[in-house]
C-alpha atoms as one frame of an Amber mdcrd trajectory, in Angstrom:
protein
  24.122 226.935   5.117  25.991 229.659   3.119  23.964 231.975   0.868  22.648
 230.806  -2.062  22.415 227.346  -1.170  19.748 226.021  -0.481  18.019 223.123
   2.933  15.349 220.338   2.555  11.805 221.642   3.417  12.898 219.099   7.050
  15.746 221.618   8.695  13.306 224.109   7.032  10.377 223.197   8.908  12.943
 223.799  12.431  12.840 226.769  12.115  11.020 228.861  14.782   9.645 231.737
  13.219   7.667 234.865  14.604   5.982 237.672  13.671   5.021 241.084  16.018
   4.339 244.237  16.077   6.883 246.434  18.581   4.307 248.956  20.479   6.618
 250.000  23.044  10.243 250.439  22.607  12.351 251.386  26.431  15.835 251.568
  27.897  16.864 247.583  29.920  18.977 249.387  32.808  19.388 246.591  34.226
  20.823 244.491  31.618  24.570 243.792  31.923  24.939 244.608  28.172  23.152
 247.294  26.982  19.745 246.397  25.817  16.228 247.387  24.986  12.964 245.984
  26.316  10.625 245.290  23.530   7.121 245.153  24.270
């Protein structure tokens, strides 16, 4: 799908969207690539 292109409702319904509030961010030094732990 390209910018400006529309999709069908059935394809949109497959998208898993979640919302939340990040209250804390910590380094995750054990990760193989640079990462953070979000809570």
